[in-house]
C-alpha positions as CSV (number, residue, x, y, z in Angstrom):
1,X,11.9,9.3,-0.4
2,X,9.0,7.2,0.7
3,X,8.5,6.0,4.3
4,X,5.9,3.2,4.9
5,X,4.4,2.6,8.3
6,X,1.4,1.2,10.1
7,X,2.1,-2.4,9.9
8,X,1.8,-4.9,12.7
9,X,0.2,-8.1,14.1
10,X,-3.5,-8.3,13.8
11,X,-6.0,-11.2,14.4
12,X,-8.1,-12.5,11.4
13,X,-11.0,-10.3,10.7
14,X,-9.2,-7.2,12.0
15,X,-8.1,-4.0,10.4
16,X,-5.0,-2.0,9.8
17,X,-4.2,1.2,8.0
18,X,-1.0,1.6,6.3
19,X,0.6,5.0,5.5
20,X,3.2,6.0,3.0
21,X,4.6,9.4,3.6
22,X,6.6,11.2,0.9
23,X,9.5,13.5,2.0
24,X,8.3,16.1,-0.4
25,X,5.9,16.7,-3.2
26,X,6.3,14.6,-6.3
27,X,5.8,16.3,-9.6
28,X,4.1,14.6,-12.5
29,X,2.8,11.5,-10.6
30,X,1.6,8.8,-12.9
31,X,0.7,6.0,-10.3
32,X,0.6,5.6,-6.6
33,X,0.6,1.8,-5.5
34,X,0.7,-0.6,-2.8
35,X,2.5,-4.0,-3.4
36,X,3.1,-6.9,-1.1
37,X,5.6,-9.8,-0.9
38,X,5.1,-12.9,1.1
39,X,7.9,-15.3,1.9
40,X,8.6,-17.4,-1.1
41,X,6.3,-15.5,-3.3
42,X,6.7,-12.8,-6.0
43,X,5.9,-9.2,-5.1
44,X,2.4,-8.5,-6.2
45,X,0.3,-5.3,-6.9
46,X,-2.4,-4.9,-4.1
47,X,-4.0,-1.5,-5.2
48,X,-3.3,1.4,-7.3
49,X,-4.3,4.9,-8.0
50,X,-3.9,6.1,-11.5
51,X,-3.4,9.8,-12.4
52,X,-6.5,11.7,-11.4
53,X,-8.0,9.0,-9.2
54,X,-8.9,5.8,-10.8
55,X,-8.3,2.9,-8.6
56,X,-7.5,-0.6,-9.3
57,X,-7.4,-3.6,-6.9
58,X,-6.1,-7.2,-6.9
59,X,-9.1,-9.5,-7.0
60,X,-8.0,-11.0,-3.6
61,X,-8.5,-7.6,-1.8
62,X,-11.4,-6.2,-3.6
63,X,-14.1,-5.0,-1.2
64,X,-11.8,-5.3,1.8
65,X,-9.0,-2.9,1.0
66,X,-9.2,0.8,0.1
67,X,-6.5,2.9,-1.3
68,X,-6.5,6.6,-0.8
69,X,-4.2,9.8,-0.8
70,X,-3.9,13.1,1.0
71,X,-2.3,15.4,-1.3
72,X,-1.8,18.1,1.3
73,X,0.1,15.7,3.5
74,X,1.9,14.0,0.6
75,X,0.7,10.6,2.0
76,X,-0.8,7.5,0.6
77,X,-2.9,5.2,2.6
78,X,-4.2,1.6,2.5
79,X,-7.1,0.8,4.7
80,X,-7.2,-3.0,5.2
81,X,-10.3,-4.5,6.6
82,X,-11.4,-8.1,7.2
83,X,-7.8,-9.2,7.2
84,X,-7.0,-12.9,6.4
85,X,-3.8,-14.9,7.2
86,X,-3.0,-14.9,3.6
87,X,-2.7,-11.1,3.6
88,X,0.5,-11.5,5.7
89,X,3.3,-10.0,3.8
90,X,5.7,-7.1,3.7
91,X,3.8,-4.2,2.1
92,X,5.7,-1.7,0.0
93,X,4.4,1.6,-1.4
94,X,5.5,2.8,-4.8
95,X,5.1,6.1,-6.7
96,X,6.0,6.4,-10.3
97,X,6.3,9.9,-11.9
98,X,7.6,11.1,-15.2
99,X,11.1,11.1,-13.9
100,X,11.3,8.8,-10.9
101,X,10.3,5.3,-9.7
102,X,10.2,5.4,-5.8
103,X,9.9,2.6,-3.4
104,X,9.4,2.7,0.4
105,X,11.3,0.2,2.6
106,X,8.2,-1.8,3.4
107,X,6.1,-2.6,6.6
108,X,5.3,-5.9,7.8
109,X,1.7,-7.1,8.1
110,X,1.0,-10.4,10.1
111,X,-2.4,-11.7,10.3
112,X,-2.6,-14.5,12.9
113,X,-4.5,-15.7,15.9
């Protein structure tokens, strides 16, 4: 199971770090990702780590967000800087392995003054 945390209310220009902790090690991981879904919008990919470490980002977050992982802690992170109101959404972590497709419950991020 995945447990996302770290969301909250932040002013525009501020930063947050999201964490996604796995309850145990996951064998054969293919991708580790963060998605987000704003009210009335489809869920969208924010950032992804593929296999050994290649990262991909949505154009809207490039240069502001950084995805990373700590294998020893079985934890995925999303460092979000220079936050904008349009970044407000529920953020979900996702891990796809050879056998499983896991989703966390999501954590709310609200960017507002």
